[in-house]
C-alpha positions as CSV (number, residue, x, y, z in Angstrom):
1,X,-21.0,65.3,5.9
2,X,-21.7,68.2,3.7
3,X,-20.3,71.8,4.4
4,X,-20.9,75.1,3.2
5,X,-18.2,77.3,4.2
6,X,-18.8,81.4,3.8
7,X,-15.2,83.7,4.4
8,X,-14.7,87.2,4.4
9,X,-10.7,86.6,3.1
10,X,-9.5,83.6,1.1
11,X,-6.9,83.1,-1.8
12,X,-5.1,85.1,-3.1
13,X,-5.0,87.2,0.2
14,X,-2.9,85.6,2.6
15,X,-3.9,85.7,5.8
16,X,-5.1,83.8,9.1
17,X,-8.2,83.5,8.5
18,X,-7.3,82.3,4.8
19,X,-4.6,79.7,6.0
20,X,-7.2,78.2,8.3
21,X,-10.2,78.0,5.8
22,X,-7.7,76.3,3.3
23,X,-6.1,73.9,6.2
24,X,-10.1,73.1,6.9
25,X,-10.9,72.7,3.2
26,X,-7.7,70.1,3.1
27,X,-8.8,68.0,6.0
28,X,-12.2,67.7,4.8
29,X,-11.3,66.7,1.4
30,X,-8.8,64.2,3.1
31,X,-11.6,62.5,5.2
32,X,-13.6,62.5,2.3
33,X,-16.3,65.5,2.9
34,X,-17.9,67.4,0.3
35,X,-17.8,71.1,0.3
36,X,-18.3,74.6,-1.3
37,X,-17.0,77.7,-0.6
38,X,-18.6,81.3,-0.8
39,X,-16.4,84.5,-0.9
40,X,-16.4,88.1,-1.8
41,X,-15.8,88.6,-5.5
42,X,-11.3,89.9,-5.5
43,X,-9.9,86.7,-8.0
44,X,-10.1,83.8,-5.7
45,X,-9.4,80.4,-7.5
46,X,-12.6,78.6,-9.5
47,X,-11.8,76.0,-6.8
48,X,-9.8,74.8,-4.0
49,X,-8.9,71.2,-2.5
50,X,-11.5,69.6,-5.5
51,X,-14.5,71.8,-3.9
52,X,-16.2,74.6,-6.1
53,X,-15.0,78.2,-5.3
54,X,-18.1,80.9,-5.6
55,X,-17.8,84.9,-5.8
56,X,-20.2,87.3,-4.8
57,X,-20.3,90.6,-5.7
58,X,-18.2,92.7,-3.8
59,X,-16.6,96.5,-3.1
60,X,-12.6,97.0,-1.6
61,X,-12.4,98.9,1.1
62,X,-9.0,99.6,2.4
63,X,-7.8,97.0,0.0
64,X,-10.0,94.3,1.6
65,X,-13.2,93.1,-0.3
66,X,-16.3,93.8,1.6
67,X,-19.2,91.8,-0.1
68,X,-22.7,93.2,-0.6
69,X,-26.1,92.4,-0.3
70,X,-27.0,89.5,-2.9
71,X,-29.8,86.7,-3.4
72,X,-26.9,84.8,-4.6
73,X,-25.7,83.8,-1.4
74,X,-28.9,81.7,0.0
75,X,-29.2,80.4,-3.6
76,X,-26.0,78.7,-3.5
77,X,-26.5,77.6,-0.3
78,X,-30.1,76.1,-0.9
79,X,-28.3,74.4,-4.1
80,X,-25.6,72.8,-2.4
81,X,-27.9,71.5,0.8
82,X,-25.5,71.5,3.5
83,X,-25.6,69.9,6.8
84,X,-24.2,72.8,8.2
85,X,-22.6,76.4,7.2
86,X,-19.4,77.5,8.7
87,X,-19.0,81.5,8.7
88,X,-15.4,82.0,9.0
89,X,-14.8,85.5,10.9
90,X,-18.1,86.7,9.6
91,X,-19.1,90.2,8.9
92,X,-21.3,91.3,6.1
93,X,-21.0,88.2,3.9
94,X,-20.8,85.9,7.4
95,X,-24.3,87.5,8.2
96,X,-26.0,87.3,4.8
97,X,-25.0,83.5,4.8
98,X,-26.1,82.8,8.7
99,X,-29.4,84.2,8.4
100,X,-29.8,82.3,5.0
101,X,-28.9,78.8,6.3
102,X,-31.3,79.7,9.2
103,X,-34.3,80.3,6.4
104,X,-33.4,77.4,4.9
105,X,-33.1,75.3,8.3
106,X,-29.1,75.0,8.6
107,X,-27.6,74.9,11.6
108,X,-24.6,77.7,11.3
109,X,-20.8,77.2,12.7
110,X,-19.4,81.1,13.2
111,X,-15.8,81.6,14.0
112,X,-14.4,84.5,15.7
113,X,-11.3,85.7,14.9
114,X,-11.1,89.6,15.3
115,X,-10.2,91.7,18.9
116,X,-13.3,93.9,18.4
117,X,-12.7,95.1,22.4
118,X,-8.9,96.0,21.8
119,X,-9.5,97.6,18.2
120,X,-12.1,99.8,19.8
121,X,-9.4,100.5,22.3
122,X,-6.5,101.2,20.2
123,X,-8.5,103.7,18.0
124,X,-9.9,105.4,21.0
125,X,-13.6,105.0,19.4
126,X,-15.0,105.7,22.8
127,X,-19.2,105.3,22.4
128,X,-18.3,103.2,18.7
129,X,-17.3,100.4,20.8
130,X,-20.6,99.8,22.3
131,X,-22.0,99.8,18.5
132,X,-19.3,97.2,17.1
133,X,-20.3,94.9,19.9
134,X,-23.6,95.1,18.9
135,X,-22.8,94.2,15.5
136,X,-21.3,90.9,16.4
137,X,-23.9,90.3,18.5
138,X,-26.5,90.7,15.5
139,X,-23.8,88.4,13.4
140,X,-23.3,85.9,15.8
141,X,-26.8,85.7,17.5
142,X,-28.2,83.2,14.5
143,X,-25.3,80.7,14.8
144,X,-25.9,77.6,16.6
145,X,-22.1,77.9,18.0
146,X,-19.9,80.8,18.4
147,X,-16.1,78.8,18.3
148,X,-13.5,81.4,20.0
149,X,-9.8,81.2,19.9
150,X,-8.6,81.5,23.2
151,X,-10.2,82.4,27.0
152,X,-9.6,86.2,26.8
153,X,-12.1,86.5,23.8
154,X,-14.2,84.0,25.5
155,X,-14.6,86.4,28.1
156,X,-14.9,89.5,25.8
157,X,-18.0,87.6,24.4
158,X,-19.6,86.9,27.1
159,X,-19.4,90.0,28.6
160,X,-21.0,91.3,25.7
161,X,-23.9,88.9,25.8
162,X,-23.3,86.8,23.2
163,X,-23.7,82.7,24.2
164,X,-23.8,79.2,22.5
165,X,-19.4,79.7,22.6
166,X,-17.3,76.8,22.3
167,X,-13.6,76.3,22.5
168,X,-11.1,76.2,19.1
169,X,-8.2,77.1,18.5
170,X,-5.6,77.1,15.3
171,X,-3.3,73.9,14.4
172,X,0.5,74.5,13.2
173,X,2.2,72.4,10.7
174,X,4.7,70.0,13.3
175,X,7.1,68.6,10.0
176,X,7.1,72.3,8.2
177,X,8.3,73.7,11.8
178,X,10.9,71.6,13.1
179,X,13.7,72.2,15.2
180,X,15.8,69.9,12.7
181,X,15.5,73.3,9.9
182,X,18.3,74.6,11.9
183,X,20.6,72.7,10.3
184,X,19.6,72.7,7.5
185,X,21.5,74.5,4.4
186,X,18.8,77.2,3.7
187,X,18.9,78.0,7.4
188,X,22.3,78.5,8.5
189,X,22.8,80.4,5.3
190,X,20.0,82.9,6.5
191,X,21.6,82.4,10.3
192,X,25.2,83.7,9.0
193,X,23.2,86.8,7.3
194,X,21.3,87.6,10.2
195,X,24.2,87.0,13.1
196,X,27.5,87.7,11.3
197,X,29.7,87.8,14.3
198,X,27.7,85.3,16.4
199,X,24.3,87.6,17.8
200,X,21.4,86.3,19.2
201,X,18.5,86.8,16.6
202,X,16.0,88.3,17.9
203,X,13.0,87.5,15.2
204,X,9.6,88.6,14.6
205,X,7.0,87.0,12.1
206,X,3.7,88.8,11.3
207,X,1.8,91.5,9.5
208,X,3.7,95.2,9.8
209,X,0.1,97.3,10.8
210,X,-0.4,99.5,13.5
211,X,-2.2,96.9,15.5
212,X,0.8,94.5,15.8
213,X,2.8,97.0,17.3
214,X,6.4,96.1,16.3
215,X,7.8,99.9,16.7
216,X,7.9,98.5,20.2
217,X,11.2,96.7,19.3
218,X,12.7,100.0,19.6
219,X,12.5,98.8,23.2
220,X,15.4,96.8,22.5
221,X,18.0,99.5,21.4
222,X,21.0,98.9,23.2
223,X,21.1,95.5,24.7
224,X,24.4,94.0,23.7
225,X,24.7,91.2,21.8
226,X,21.3,91.0,19.6
227,X,20.3,91.9,16.0
228,X,16.9,92.2,15.2
229,X,15.3,89.9,12.2
230,X,11.5,90.9,11.1
231,X,9.8,89.2,8.6
232,X,6.1,90.1,7.2
233,X,4.8,93.6,4.9
234,X,2.3,96.1,5.6
235,X,1.3,99.7,6.1
236,X,3.1,100.6,9.5
237,X,6.5,99.6,7.5
238,X,7.7,103.0,7.3
239,X,6.8,103.9,10.6
240,X,8.8,101.0,11.9
241,X,11.3,101.8,10.0
242,X,11.8,104.9,12.0
243,X,11.7,104.0,15.3
244,X,13.9,101.5,14.7
245,X,16.3,103.3,13.0
246,X,20.0,103.3,13.6
247,X,19.7,99.4,15.0
248,X,21.0,96.6,13.8
249,X,17.2,94.9,12.1
250,X,16.9,93.1,8.9
251,X,14.5,93.1,7.1
252,X,13.2,89.6,5.1
253,X,10.2,91.0,3.5
254,X,7.3,88.3,3.3
255,X,8.0,85.1,3.3
256,X,5.9,82.1,3.3
257,X,7.0,78.2,2.8
258,X,10.1,76.4,3.0
259,X,11.5,79.9,3.3
260,X,9.2,80.8,6.7
261,X,10.6,77.8,7.8
262,X,13.9,78.6,7.5
263,X,13.6,81.8,9.0
264,X,12.4,80.5,12.2
265,X,14.7,78.2,12.6
266,X,17.8,81.0,12.2
267,X,15.9,82.9,15.4
268,X,17.3,82.4,18.7
269,X,13.9,84.3,20.4
270,X,10.4,85.1,19.0
271,X,9.2,88.2,20.3
272,X,5.5,89.0,19.5
273,X,4.8,93.0,20.1
274,X,0.7,93.3,19.5
275,X,-1.9,93.1,22.5
276,X,-4.6,91.9,20.3
277,X,-4.1,88.8,18.9
278,X,-7.1,87.0,19.3
279,X,-4.8,84.0,19.1
280,X,-1.4,83.9,17.9
281,X,-0.5,81.5,15.4
282,X,3.0,82.7,14.7
283,X,3.6,82.2,18.4
284,X,2.5,78.2,18.0
285,X,4.9,78.5,14.4
286,X,7.9,79.5,16.7
287,X,6.8,77.0,19.8
288,X,7.2,74.3,16.8
289,X,10.6,75.5,15.5
290,X,11.9,75.1,19.1
291,X,12.4,79.0,19.7
292,X,11.3,80.6,23.0
293,X,8.3,83.2,22.7
294,X,8.0,86.6,24.7
295,X,4.6,88.0,24.1
296,X,2.2,90.6,26.0
297,X,0.0,88.9,28.8
298,X,-3.3,89.9,26.4
299,X,-5.8,88.0,24.5
300,X,-4.4,84.7,22.3
301,X,-0.8,84.7,24.0
302,X,-2.0,84.0,28.0
303,X,-3.2,80.4,26.5
304,X,-0.1,79.8,24.5
305,X,3.1,81.1,26.3
306,X,3.2,79.2,30.1
307,X,5.3,81.9,31.4
308,X,8.8,80.7,32.4
309,X,8.3,77.5,31.2
310,X,8.3,77.7,27.3
311,X,8.5,81.7,27.3
312,X,8.0,84.7,28.9
313,X,4.5,86.7,29.1
314,X,4.9,90.8,30.1
315,X,2.3,93.0,30.8
316,X,0.7,94.7,27.7
317,X,2.0,98.2,28.1
318,X,5.2,97.4,29.8
319,X,8.5,98.0,26.8
320,X,10.9,97.5,29.8
321,X,9.5,94.2,30.7
322,X,9.9,93.3,26.9
323,X,13.6,94.5,27.0
324,X,14.2,92.7,30.3
325,X,13.2,89.1,29.0
326,X,14.9,89.3,25.9
327,X,18.0,90.7,28.0
328,X,18.0,87.8,29.9
329,X,17.3,84.9,27.1
330,X,20.2,86.7,25.1
331,X,22.5,86.1,27.7
332,X,21.6,82.5,28.5
333,X,21.7,79.8,26.1
334,X,21.0,76.8,28.6
335,X,17.2,78.8,29.3
336,X,16.8,79.1,25.8
337,X,17.4,76.1,24.4
338,X,15.5,74.5,27.7
339,X,12.4,76.8,26.6
340,X,12.3,75.9,23.1
341,X,12.0,72.1,24.1
342,X,9.4,73.2,26.2
343,X,7.7,75.3,23.4
344,X,7.8,72.3,20.8
345,X,6.2,70.1,23.3
346,X,3.7,72.3,24.1
347,X,2.3,72.5,20.5
348,X,2.6,68.6,19.9
349,X,-1.2,67.7,20.3
350,X,-1.9,70.8,17.9
351,X,-1.5,69.0,14.6
352,X,-3.9,70.8,11.7
353,X,-5.2,66.6,11.5
354,X,-5.7,66.9,15.3
355,X,-7.9,70.4,15.4
356,X,-9.5,70.4,12.1
357,X,-11.2,66.3,13.7
358,X,-12.0,68.9,16.7
359,X,-13.8,71.2,14.0
360,X,-15.7,68.4,12.9
361,X,-16.6,67.7,16.2
362,X,-18.2,70.8,16.6
363,X,-20.3,69.9,12.9
364,X,-21.8,67.1,14.1
365,X,-22.5,68.4,17.4
366,X,-24.7,71.4,16.4
367,X,-26.4,69.3,13.2
368,X,-27.5,66.7,15.6
369,X,-29.1,69.5,18.2
370,X,-30.6,71.0,14.9
371,X,-32.4,67.5,14.2
372,X,-33.5,66.9,17.6
373,X,-37.3,66.3,18.0
374,X,-37.5,69.4,20.7
375,X,-35.8,71.6,17.7
376,X,-37.8,69.7,14.7
377,X,-40.9,70.7,17.0
378,X,-40.0,74.0,17.5
379,X,-39.6,74.8,13.5
């Protein structure tokens, strides 16, 4: 197949959208497909996995590149002549690309990754929420299919009147994130740093931003025998540092690759605090590493955490619930081990290869539908 991928975020920016796009491109190359990538101009490489990467004019908004309207988008798609267009977390660039593909008779698959409802609630946007959903409908209405990462996202989009929905989650690197990493020299050294007295290490991995609510870890203040490790960086670091002042916290900064895998391996418990996750990729990485997860009963974690089996779900506003589950796991080694093993089993079918093969199936479905006699006649 020939796939045009349009993404609002790409290298050198590293985030969930970029990571999933790169994994998809790696899979397409390995399986012999052809692809082309269109991104907002932000210093991206000229190619990735042997596929060309085209940058279109953009402006910076709050440190994120936002593509400007450009006829170049349609020219690029037309010249490549794809079978299908993949719009990753579409916003302005994705909307342009979906419309352009529609004019060219190319079906689009849009991948939804932003919790609009949660963002609106947190920022008390009120009447602006309806406008935000109108924008989402406008962006997605031209897509042949919108792929949602969780049951919560599907419910939100159905309630907003968006149709043609299908589920598509995210993969996890089952080799990089593995329970055996705990025996590695790197993890052992980090463990000695994080837990000098044999304390239970409660870890967090992710962006340190307001929507992640990392300051909620302050609810763990006073729980005996634990230490907190935070991996990540972001604009909310000063506020979180103030909230956690005086607590036994080690800040590890932004990590990737083998260093990140070693960090997961040095944790005993993984605590997720944000209630606006459309999926929860770090939860999967923790499970793959054999660590029990505690997360809010909201968004993506609802589908990932089997309460009482591989972790615990607390009510989104219940900081005391978060603390109670951390306290329970910190005192029960056998429960941690059982839940960690169950967590690993729960993600064994979610390798990136399996998940990307599922995505190609979605591509094939919309392409087949677009070339059916009834669709061709309607055109």
